[in-house]
C-alpha positions in Angstrom: 103.4 123.4 75.9 100.5 122.6 78.1 97.1 124.0 77.0 94.2 124.2 79.2 91.0 124.8 77.1 93.0 126.8 74.7 95.2 128.9 77.2 98.9 128.5 77.3 99.8 126.9 80.7 102.2 129.8 81.5 99.8 132.5 80.8 97.6 131.5 83.3 100.2 131.3 85.7 101.6 135.0 84.6 97.2 136.0 84.8 97.1 134.6 88.4 100.1 136.5 89.5 98.9 139.7 88.2 95.5 139.6 89.5 97.0 138.2 93.2 98.9 141.8 93.2 96.1 144.1 91.8 94.3 142.6 94.8 97.1 144.5 97.2 97.4 147.3 95.0 97.2 148.7 91.4 98.2 146.7 88.6 100.5 149.7 87.1 102.3 151.1 90.0 102.6 154.8 89.5 104.7 156.1 91.8 103.4 156.9 95.2 103.6 159.7 97.7 104.6 158.1 100.5 105.9 154.5 101.3 106.3 153.4 104.6 108.4 150.2 104.5 110.1 147.7 107.2 107.3 147.9 109.6 104.9 145.0 110.8 101.6 145.8 109.6 98.6 144.6 111.2 96.1 145.0 108.8 92.6 144.0 110.3 91.8 143.2 106.8 90.7 139.0 106.8 92.3 138.8 103.6 95.5 139.7 104.1 95.9 140.4 108.0 99.7 141.2 108.0 101.8 143.3 105.9 105.3 145.0 105.9 104.9 148.2 103.9 102.2 150.1 102.9 101.8 152.9 100.0 100.0 156.1 99.7 99.3 158.9 97.3 96.8 161.6 97.3 95.4 160.5 101.2 95.0 157.1 100.2 96.3 153.8 100.3 97.2 152.6 96.8 99.1 149.2 97.9 99.3 147.3 101.2 101.9 144.4 101.0 105.6 143.0 101.3 108.7 145.5 101.1 109.5 143.9 97.5 106.0 144.9 96.2 106.1 148.2 97.9 109.5 149.1 96.2 107.3 149.3 92.6 105.6 152.4 94.1 108.9 154.4 94.5 109.8 157.1 92.7 112.5 160.0 92.4 110.3 162.4 94.5 108.7 159.6 97.1 108.8 160.0 100.4 110.1 156.6 102.6 109.2 155.9 106.1 111.0 153.4 107.7 108.9 151.7 110.2 112.1 150.0 111.9 110.0 146.7 112.6 107.2 148.4 114.9 103.8 147.6 114.9 101.3 149.5 112.9 97.2 149.4 112.9 94.9 151.7 111.0 94.7 154.5 113.2 91.5 154.8 116.4 88.0 155.7 115.8 86.5 157.1 119.5 82.9 155.9 118.8 81.9 158.1 122.1 83.3 161.5 122.9 81.8 165.2 123.9 85.0 167.0 122.1 84.1 170.4 122.9 83.9 169.4 126.6 86.8 166.9 126.6 88.9 170.0 125.1 87.7 172.6 127.4 87.8 170.3 130.5 91.7 170.0 129.4 92.4 173.8 130.9 90.6 173.4 134.2 90.7 171.3 137.3 91.3 167.7 137.0 89.8 165.8 140.0 90.3 162.4 138.6 92.0 159.7 141.0 91.8 161.7 143.5 91.0 159.0 147.0 90.1 162.0 149.7 88.0 165.4 150.1 91.0 166.7 152.0 93.3 165.9 148.8 90.3 167.2 146.6 89.9 170.4 148.2 93.6 171.3 148.2 93.6 170.7 145.0 90.4 173.0 143.8 91.9 175.6 145.7 95.6 175.3 144.7 94.1 175.9 140.9 91.6 179.2 142.4 94.7 180.7 143.8 96.6 180.4 140.6 93.5 181.4 138.5 92.6 184.7 140.5 90.8 186.3 137.2 89.0 183.1 135.9 85.2 183.9 137.3 84.3 180.4 137.6 86.4 177.4 139.0 85.4 174.3 136.9 86.6 171.2 137.3 85.7 167.6 136.5 86.2 163.9 137.8 85.2 163.4 141.5 84.0 159.9 142.5 80.8 159.0 144.2 82.9 156.9 146.6 84.0 159.9 148.1 80.8 160.8 150.1 79.5 158.2 151.7 77.1 157.1 152.8 75.0 158.3 149.3 78.0 159.0 147.0 76.9 162.7 147.0 79.0 165.7 147.9 78.2 168.8 150.4 78.4 172.5 149.3 80.4 173.1 152.4 83.3 171.6 151.4 83.5 173.2 147.9 82.6 176.4 149.7 86.0 175.7 151.9 88.3 175.6 149.0 86.9 178.1 147.1 84.6 181.2 149.4 85.0 183.9 146.9 83.6 183.5 143.5 81.4 180.3 142.2 82.9 176.9 141.4 81.2 173.9 139.9 82.5 170.5 139.5 81.5 167.2 137.5 81.4 163.9 138.5 83.8 161.5 136.7 80.6 160.4 134.8 78.9 163.3 134.0 75.5 162.7 135.4 76.0 164.7 138.7 77.8 167.8 139.8 78.6 169.5 142.9 78.0 173.6 143.4 79.7 175.9 146.1 77.0 178.5 147.8 78.3 181.2 145.5 77.3 179.0 141.9 74.0 177.8 143.4 73.3 181.7 144.2 74.5 182.9 140.7 72.1 180.4 139.3 69.1 181.6 141.5 69.0 177.6 143.3 67.0 178.0 146.4 64.7 175.6 148.6 62.0 177.0 146.3 63.6 176.0 143.4 61.6 172.9 141.4 63.3 170.0 140.1 63.0 169.7 136.4 62.0 166.4 134.4 64.7 164.1 134.5 66.5 166.0 137.2 66.8 167.4 140.6 68.5 169.2 143.2 69.8 167.6 146.3 68.1 168.8 149.3 69.0 168.3 152.9 66.5 167.3 156.0 65.5 171.3 156.0 65.0 171.5 152.3 68.0 173.5 151.6 70.1 172.5 148.4 73.1 171.0 149.6 75.3 171.6 146.1 74.8 168.1 144.7 72.9 168.4 141.4 71.4 164.8 139.5 71.1 164.5 135.7 69.0 167.2 133.9 68.8 169.7 137.0 73.0 170.5 136.2 71.4 172.8 133.3 69.8 175.1 135.6 73.6 176.1 136.9 75.1 175.7 133.5 72.8 177.4 131.1 72.1 180.4 133.0 75.2 181.2 134.9 78.3 180.0 133.4 80.0 183.0 131.0 80.4 181.0 127.7 83.9 181.1 126.0 84.6 183.3 123.1 85.7 182.5 119.7 89.0 182.4 119.9 89.3 180.8 122.9 87.2 178.1 121.6 89.6 177.3 118.4 92.0 177.3 120.8 90.4 174.4 123.2 90.0 172.6 119.8 93.3 172.8 118.8 94.3 171.3 122.0 91.8 168.4 121.9 93.0 167.5 118.4 96.5 167.4 119.2 95.9 165.0 122.5 93.7 162.7 120.2 96.5 162.6 117.3 99.1 162.0 120.3 96.8 158.9 121.1 96.2 157.5 118.2 92.8 158.7 117.2 91.9 159.8 113.6 88.3 159.9 114.1 85.5 160.8 116.8 82.1 160.4 116.9 80.7 163.3 118.7 77.5 162.8 120.9 76.7 166.7 121.9 78.2 168.5 124.4 76.6 168.6 128.0 77.6 172.1 129.1 76.4 175.8 127.6 79.0 176.9 124.8 80.4 173.1 124.5 77.6 171.4 122.1 80.1 170.1 118.8 77.5 170.5 116.3 76.9 174.5 117.2 80.4 174.7 117.2 80.7 173.2 113.8 81.9 176.4 111.9 85.2 176.3 114.3 85.9 172.9 112.9 85.2 174.5 109.2 87.6 177.4 110.3 90.4 174.8 111.2 90.0 172.3 107.8 90.6 175.9 105.9 93.7 177.0 107.8 94.8 173.2 107.1 94.6 172.7 110.9 92.2 169.7 111.1 93.7 166.2 111.5 90.8 164.4 113.1 87.7 163.3 111.0 84.4 164.4 112.8 81.1 162.9 112.8 78.5 164.9 114.9 75.1 163.9 116.2 72.5 166.3 117.4 71.1 166.2 120.5 67.5 166.1 121.5 66.2 166.4 125.1 63.2 165.3 126.4 60.2 165.7 126.2 59.8 165.9 122.5 61.3 166.7 119.3 59.8 169.1 117.5 59.3 169.8 113.5 62.3 172.6 113.9 64.6 170.2 115.7 64.0 167.4 112.9 64.7 169.8 110.0 67.8 170.9 111.7 69.4 167.1 111.9 68.0 166.7 108.1 70.0 169.7 107.4 72.9 169.1 109.2 73.0 165.5 107.5 72.9 167.2 103.9 75.4 170.2 104.4 78.3 167.7 106.3 78.9 164.9 104.7 82.4 164.3 103.6 85.7 162.6 105.0 86.2 165.6 107.4 83.1 166.6 108.8 80.0 164.6 108.5 76.8 164.8 110.7 73.6 162.9 110.5 73.3 161.8 113.7 70.8 161.9 116.4 71.8 161.7 120.5 68.8 160.9 122.7 69.2 160.1 126.5 66.6 157.5 127.6 68.3 157.3 131.3 70.9 157.7 133.9 73.6 156.2 135.8 73.3 152.8 137.9 75.7 155.1 140.4 72.6 157.4 141.2 70.0 155.0 141.1 68.8 157.0 137.8 69.6 154.2 134.9 66.1 153.0 134.2 65.7 149.5 135.5 63.1 146.4 134.9 63.3 145.6 138.8 64.3 147.6 141.8 67.4 148.7 142.8 69.4 146.1 145.5 70.3 148.9 147.5 66.8 150.6 147.6 63.8 148.5 147.0 61.6 151.8 146.5 63.2 153.3 143.3 64.0 151.7 139.6 65.2 154.9 137.9 63.1 156.8 135.6 62.9 157.1 131.9 63.6 160.6 130.7 61.3 159.9 127.6 57.7 158.8 127.8 57.8 155.4 126.0 55.6 156.4 123.0 57.0 159.5 122.2 60.1 157.9 122.2 59.6 155.4 119.5 57.2 157.8 117.8 60.6 160.3 117.1 62.7 157.1 116.7 60.4 156.0 113.8 60.3 159.9 112.2 64.3 159.9 112.1 64.4 156.3 110.7 62.5 157.7 107.8 64.8 160.6 107.2 67.7 158.3 107.4 69.4 159.7 110.1 71.3 157.5 112.7 70.0 157.5 116.4 72.2 157.3 119.0 70.5 156.3 122.7 71.7 156.3 125.9 70.3 153.4 127.7 72.4 152.1 130.7 69.8 150.1 132.7 68.2 146.9 131.4 64.8 148.6 131.2 66.0 151.6 129.1 68.1 149.1 126.9 65.1 147.1 126.1 62.8 150.1 124.8 65.6 151.3 122.5 65.6 147.8 121.3 62.0 147.6 120.7 62.0 151.3 119.5 64.6 150.5 116.6 62.7 146.9 116.0 59.7 149.1 115.6 61.1 151.6 113.1 62.1 148.7 110.9 59.3 147.4 110.8 57.4 150.6 110.3 59.7 152.1 107.5 60.6 149.0 105.9 64.2 150.4 106.5 67.5 148.4 106.7 71.2 148.5 107.8 70.2 151.6 109.4 72.6 150.5 112.1 71.0 152.5 114.6 73.0 152.4 118.4 72.8 152.1 121.6 75.2 154.0 123.8 76.9 152.3 127.1 74.8 149.1 127.8 76.2 148.8 131.1 73.1 145.5 132.1 71.2 144.4 129.6 68.8 141.5 130.6 69.4 138.0 129.2 66.8 138.4 127.2 67.8 141.0 125.3 71.4 140.5 124.7 70.8 138.7 121.6 68.3 141.3 119.9 71.3 143.3 118.8 72.8 140.8 116.4 69.1 139.9 115.5 67.9 143.0 114.5 71.3 144.7 113.7 71.8 147.4 116.4 75.5 148.4 116.8 76.7 148.1 120.8 78.4 151.1 121.5 80.4 150.6 124.4 83.3 152.1 126.2 85.6 149.1 127.7 87.4 151.4 130.2 83.7 151.9 131.9 83.7 148.5 133.3 87.1 149.1 134.8 87.0 147.1 138.5 87.5 149.8 140.9 86.4 150.4 144.1 83.3 152.3 141.9 82.2 149.6 139.7 83.0 146.5 142.4 81.3 148.9 145.1 78.6 150.9 144.2 78.2 150.2 140.6 77.7 146.4 142.0 76.1 146.8 145.0 73.3 148.9 143.5 72.1 146.1 140.9 73.0 143.3 143.2 74.8 140.1 142.1 72.5 138.7 139.8 72.4 141.4 137.6 76.4 142.2 138.0 77.0 138.8 135.8 75.7 140.5 132.8 77.7 143.8 133.4 79.3 145.0 130.3 78.8 141.7 128.3 81.0 142.5 125.2 81.6 138.7 124.5 77.9 137.8 125.2 76.8 140.4 122.5 79.2 139.5 119.9 78.6 135.9 120.1 74.7 137.0 119.4 76.3 138.3 115.9 76.1 142.0 117.4 78.7 144.4 116.5 81.0 145.7 119.0 81.9 149.5 118.7 84.7 150.6 121.4 85.2 154.3 122.5 85.8 156.4 125.6 82.8 158.6 126.6 85.7 161.2 126.8 85.9 163.4 129.1 84.4 160.9 131.7 87.5 158.9 131.1 90.8 159.5 129.5 90.7 159.9 125.3 93.5 157.7 125.4 92.4 154.1 123.9 95.2 152.1 125.2 93.7 151.6 128.7 90.4 150.8 127.4 92.2 148.3 124.9 93.5 146.5 128.0 90.6 146.4 129.9 88.6 144.6 126.9 90.9 142.1 127.1 91.4 142.0 130.6 88.6 143.3 133.0 91.3 143.8 135.9 93.2 146.6 137.1 96.3 147.9 136.0 97.6 146.0 138.9 95.7 142.8 137.9 93.1 142.6 140.5 90.8 140.8 140.6 93.0 137.8 139.8 91.5 135.9 136.6 89.6 139.2 135.4 86.1 140.5 136.7 83.7 138.7 135.2 85.9 136.8 132.6 83.5 135.8 130.5 82.4 138.9 128.9 86.3 139.4 127.9 87.1 139.8 124.4 90.2 138.7 122.4 93.1 141.4 121.2 92.0 141.4 117.6 88.2 141.6 118.6 89.0 144.6 120.8 90.9 146.2 118.2 88.6 145.6 115.8 85.8 147.3 118.0 87.8 150.7 117.8 89.0 150.0 113.7 86.9 148.0 111.6 83.6 147.6 113.5 83.8 151.4 114.7 84.4 152.6 110.9 80.9 150.0 110.6 79.4 152.0 113.2 79.7 155.0 111.4 78.5 154.3 108.0 81.9 154.5 106.6 83.8 150.8 106.6 84.0 151.2 103.0 86.8 154.0 103.6 88.1 153.3 106.6 88.8 150.7 109.7 91.6 148.4 108.0 94.4 149.1 106.1 93.5 148.1 102.5 94.2 149.6 98.9 91.9 151.9 98.0 91.0 153.0 101.3 92.1 156.4 103.3 95.7 156.3 104.6 95.0 156.8 108.4 97.0 155.1 110.3 99.6 154.7 113.7 102.9 153.5 114.5 103.1 152.2 118.1 106.0 151.5 120.5 105.1 148.0 121.3 103.6 144.8 119.6 100.7 144.5 121.5 100.4 140.5 120.0 103.9 139.9 121.7 103.6 141.9 125.3 101.4 140.4 128.2 98.2 142.3 128.1 98.6 144.0 131.5 101.1 146.2 129.6 98.6 147.2 126.7 97.5 150.7 128.3 101.2 151.4 128.4 101.3 151.7 124.7 102.8 154.8 123.1 101.8 156.2 119.7 105.2 157.0 118.1 103.2 158.2 114.9 99.7 159.1 113.9 99.1 159.6 109.6 95.9 161.2 108.6 94.9 161.2 105.1 98.3 160.1 104.3 100.0 163.5 106.0 101.8 163.0 109.4 99.5 164.4 112.1 102.0 163.7 115.1 105.4 162.6 115.5 106.9 161.6 118.7 110.6 162.4 119.6 111.1 158.6 120.3 110.5 158.0 116.3 
């Protein structure tokens, strides 16, 4: 018998086989609780990108491999699930949501996609008539292009639709609001009201409030006047949001604070704990504490640290801080390095004094708090990168994975800094959907030169930056499939513009999937447990209606989720599966 350095050759072959099998799962196959077989599994694991089957025990994957290999894990009590040849992916993580806001909005007036003021009025009026006992009529989703020339609505249109009680509507991007006369009166907003820092009440030439409200001035209406739902109502709203997340294949959300009274997710964490105790929590939550300008107090810093210490398991975790640096390009409130093309007199404003922001970022970094900075304009993006670089140098920290949220229009000089500094690019692909707002108002405001760097996913990735994708729900749909399609095509659902809008920004399908899975897990310091289908990781996966690798990219948005499994437990199952 052939010997190699004292070992029988046959034993080397056997040992190699055992090591190969161990790489896919356990060496000794104890029966699994559940196995999934006959599937087309894309694992997002570079070492083993494809498989046929999965084995699950105690909420985790114990093996990933072929049908024959996983058969070793089937025992008398093992539940066998037939994948029927469908594509299986790791369950998606949404890296940017406002969960209580979105859950609440499911029960309010939906103004998304409306094309005229008359249509909008009819929809609001219909809702008001159908809900006579609602003290306020609330809704969201109106688009700036409905209200030329400046993109901002007037109270008179809302007064006509709802004359008998307060009505308050949020814009599609969550940075402008629209109040009728009774809402303004309920919040005591008059011609004499002052504009708070970081926001404004839009006024007509006579000085009267028009009903349009920008940025942080919205809190003057929301926090003073709108009734906060009671506990049972908020619990029911959360149940609706969780159900929707599971239906669209989302198993984890990164929650970046609420924007309305009673809707701050960290303040409602006790509701999540109650749902978990009742076995109703089937979405994993990573919660960030929202810090508003002009300062971070010692009390707030202690609260952020305390939240991280208290909530740190697989289901409910804290440890992040969300900071708004600027507004949005559509209303000229995003902070730009040069004046806006549509109005050379303004370039947007920073919501924080730069030195103070840098100081607070360094303090958070020192405490091990991950910082999430909303930065849309190139000036705000540069300041965020500078602050993160300063924190790392000051504290001698590494692998903090601080994040910039949105990154709609960075300067060419700053794009490579994401990879160099290890800053996560947390972006929302559907925000770059090339509709009338994007191609008209957004592009017109920044001008043609800056528009070439709109949402530069590919450039950031080529520079070594990590792309982590999300929705910004309820700003856009919680479903990741339209966003995934736009990341790959940068076209509308009917294929416009031909060739894609700034096609150099597109990413490949595998990279787009990674943005919602393994990169998303990395962005939340969870890549050891989530983001890919590998033995030892949490058993969070989805079964899809169509094979994304075999269809035209223009059809990705029509994907349906047939099955969502979270922690080895079925969280959603379609009637079609």
